[in-house]
C-alpha positions in Angstrom: -0.2 0.1 0.1 1.2 3.7 -1.0 2.0 5.6 2.2 3.1 9.3 2.3 6.4 10.3 1.6 9.0 10.7 4.8 9.0 13.6 6.3 5.3 14.0 7.9 2.3 16.4 7.4 4.6 19.5 7.4 6.9 17.9 4.2 3.9 16.8 2.4 2.5 20.8 2.6 5.8 21.8 1.3 5.8 19.3 -1.6 1.8 20.4 -2.1 2.7 24.0 -2.4 5.6 23.2 -4.5 2.5 21.3 -7.1 3.8 18.0 -6.1 2.9 14.9 -4.8 5.5 12.2 -3.5 4.5 8.8 -2.5 6.5 5.8 -1.4 5.2 2.1 -2.0 8.1 -0.5 -1.1 10.5 0.1 -3.5 8.7 2.2 -5.8 8.7 6.2 -5.5 5.9 8.1 -7.3 6.3 11.7 -7.9 3.3 13.1 -9.8 3.2 17.1 -10.9 0.0 18.1 -9.6 -0.9 21.3 -10.9 -3.3 20.4 -13.6 -5.2 23.5 -13.7 -1.8 25.2 -14.8 -0.9 21.8 -17.0 2.0 21.0 -14.4 3.9 24.4 -14.8 7.1 24.6 -13.1 8.6 27.0 -11.0 12.1 27.6 -8.6 9.7 25.6 -6.0 9.4 22.7 -7.8 12.8 22.3 -8.6 13.9 22.4 -4.9 11.0 20.0 -3.9 12.5 17.5 -6.7 15.8 18.1 -5.2 14.7 17.7 -1.6 12.9 14.1 -2.6 16.5 13.2 -4.0 18.3 14.2 -1.1 16.1 12.1 1.3 15.1 9.1 -1.1 14.7 6.4 1.3 17.2 3.6 0.9 14.8 1.0 0.1 13.6 2.7 -3.3 14.8 1.0 -6.5 12.1 2.4 -9.1 11.0 6.5 -9.2 7.9 7.1 -11.1 7.6 10.7 -12.3 4.2 11.3 -13.7 1.8 14.3 -14.2 -1.6 14.9 -13.0 -4.3 15.3 -15.5 -4.0 15.6 -19.7 -0.3 16.8 -19.9 3.0 15.9 -18.1 4.1 19.2 -17.6 3.8 22.6 -20.2 7.5 23.9 -18.8 7.8 26.7 -16.9 5.0 28.9 -15.0 4.8 31.9 -17.5 4.3 33.8 -14.6 8.2 33.5 -13.8 8.7 36.0 -17.4 6.6 38.7 -15.5 8.0 41.7 -13.7 6.1 40.2 -10.3 6.6 36.8 -11.1 5.8 34.0 -9.0 4.7 35.1 -5.3 7.5 34.4 -3.2 9.8 33.1 -5.6 10.7 36.0 -7.5 10.9 36.0 -11.2 13.9 35.9 -14.1 13.8 39.4 -14.2 14.7 39.7 -10.5 17.5 36.7 -10.9 18.9 38.7 -13.5 20.1 41.3 -11.1 22.1 38.8 -9.0 25.7 39.0 -9.1 27.3 36.2 -11.0 28.4 33.9 -8.4 24.5 33.6 -6.6 23.1 33.5 -10.2 24.9 30.6 -11.4 24.3 28.9 -8.3 20.5 29.4 -8.6 20.8 27.4 -11.8 22.9 24.7 -10.4 20.8 24.4 -7.5 17.5 24.1 -9.9 19.7 21.5 -11.8 19.7 19.2 -8.8 16.3 18.3 -9.1 16.7 16.6 -12.1 20.1 15.5 -11.6 19.4 12.6 -8.8 17.1 10.9 -11.4 20.4 9.4 -12.8 21.6 7.7 -9.8 23.0 4.2 -10.5 21.3 3.0 -7.4 17.9 3.4 -8.6 15.9 3.3 -12.2 14.0 6.5 -12.8 10.8 6.0 -15.6 8.8 9.2 -16.7 5.1 8.4 -17.8 4.6 10.8 -20.0 1.1 11.9 -21.5 -0.1 15.0 -23.0 2.2 17.9 -23.3 6.0 17.7 -22.3 7.1 21.2 -22.8 10.5 22.7 -22.1 11.3 22.1 -18.6 8.5 19.1 -18.9 10.5 18.0 -22.0 13.8 18.0 -19.7 12.3 16.1 -16.9 11.5 13.5 -19.0 15.0 13.2 -20.4 16.4 13.1 -16.7 14.8 10.0 -16.5 16.8 6.6 -17.7 13.2 5.2 -19.1 10.1 7.4 -20.7 6.9 5.2 -21.6 4.6 8.1 -24.0 0.9 7.8 -24.4 -0.3 8.3 -27.7 -1.2 11.8 -27.5 2.2 12.8 -26.0 4.0 15.9 -27.7 7.7 16.6 -26.7 8.9 20.3 -27.3 12.3 21.9 -26.3 10.7 25.4 -26.0 13.4 27.5 -24.1 15.1 28.7 -27.9 12.0 30.1 -28.6 11.6 32.2 -25.7 15.0 33.4 -25.9 16.8 31.1 -23.3 18.8 28.0 -23.4 17.6 24.4 -22.0 19.4 24.4 -18.5 18.2 22.1 -16.6 20.1 19.1 -17.6 18.4 18.2 -20.8 20.9 18.8 -23.7 23.2 16.1 -22.9 20.3 13.4 -23.0 18.7 14.7 -26.1 22.0 14.4 -28.0 23.1 11.3 -26.4 19.7 10.0 -27.4 19.0 11.4 -31.0 22.4 13.0 -32.1 24.0 16.5 -32.7 22.1 17.2 -35.6 18.5 16.1 -34.5 19.2 17.8 -31.2 19.6 20.7 -33.1 17.0 20.6 -35.4 14.2 20.0 -32.3 15.5 22.5 -30.2 15.9 25.1 -33.0 12.7 25.1 -34.4 11.1 24.5 -31.2 8.8 22.1 -33.1 6.6 19.1 -31.4 7.8 15.9 -31.7 4.6 13.4 -31.3 4.9 9.9 -29.6 4.8 8.0 -32.5 8.4 9.8 -33.8 9.5 9.9 -30.3 9.6 6.2 -30.3 11.2 5.9 -33.9 14.2 8.4 -33.0 14.8 7.1 -29.5 13.2 9.5 -27.3 11.0 6.6 -25.9 11.1 2.7 -25.1 7.4 2.3 -25.4 4.4 4.2 -26.5 1.0 3.0 -25.1 -2.9 4.3 -25.3 -3.5 6.6 -22.5 -5.4 4.5 -20.4 -2.6 2.1 -20.7 0.2 4.5 -19.2 0.0 3.5 -15.5 -0.3 -0.3 -16.3 2.8 0.1 -18.6 4.5 1.6 -16.1 3.8 -1.1 -13.3 4.9 -3.9 -15.8 8.2 -2.2 -16.6 9.0 -1.6 -12.9 8.0 -5.4 -11.8 10.1 -6.5 -14.6 13.1 -4.1 -13.2 12.5 -5.3 -9.7 12.5 -8.9 -10.6 16.7 -8.2 -11.3 19.3 -8.2 -8.3 19.7 -5.1 -7.1 23.4 -4.7 -6.6 23.6 -6.1 -10.8 21.5 -3.8 -11.8 23.3 -0.8 -10.0 26.7 -2.1 -11.3 25.4 -2.7 -14.7 23.7 0.8 -15.1 27.0 2.5 -13.8 28.6 0.2 -16.7 26.3 1.8 -19.3 26.3 5.2 -18.2 29.9 5.4 -18.1 30.6 3.4 -21.7 29.9 6.5 -24.0 33.3 8.3 -22.5 35.5 5.3 -22.6 37.6 3.5 -24.9 36.7 -0.2 -25.4 39.8 -0.8 -23.6 38.8 1.2 -20.5 35.2 -0.3 -20.6 36.9 -3.8 -20.7 38.8 -2.7 -17.2 35.5 -1.4 -15.8 33.7 -4.5 -16.3 36.5 -6.3 -14.7 36.7 -4.4 -12.0 32.6 -4.5 -11.4 32.4 -8.1 -12.0 35.4 -8.3 -9.4 33.2 -7.1 -6.8 29.6 -9.0 -7.5 31.4 -12.5 -7.8 33.3 -11.6 -4.6 30.0 -10.2 -2.7 28.0 -13.2 -4.2 30.7 -16.0 -3.7 33.2 -14.7 -0.5 30.5 -16.0 2.0 30.5 -19.6 0.9 
């Protein structure tokens, strides 16, 4: 049975104020973007709350599911952040622009922390995407290891069209998945990529009907949990490091991971 995330009612209220729900059910944690009336638009508070979840993720959690309430996954940045008034209590891009360089960069780095932890080797993160995943929403899906899309999903990297760059850790996974040329085309046209194309070019592992999205995530989670936890983490480390290594370096990394696994499995015998 799902239970409220650790931290008590005060922490849950804080997540709610940031537009999130957070639940832990055994080895599965579910983060729900929960501002359907705003198409789950994101703010500074959203990113801070995501970072706190990563910092305090219970040790038993192996799967993290990120989903959106309502018809959209996330329409991206809350447009109030572009106004002089900004989001109450959070400021705006205009106020952020007045910060000194060190503080300004730190503010962006803090926001990025809400996305970076989803790549940790000890967990597998799954984005369950329906409807719009625009800008920050697209980058949140890209921050996850795996993406299951409803067939109505539409992905868009909107930031360049708004005079910004994608800075929530989305550029590297996009390039890793589709290559530089296709990433340039997707970002600089700010066009929408439908679910069928997303699957064809490597942005999605599976496309299902909207009504089947929850079941598809459950089935994938069950399959992932059937694998030995330590072996899964070691394999994920190998796969994540592979693009930056030569074949010889990868072979050496495989040797080190396998030695550790065999020792762990048989040293007690």
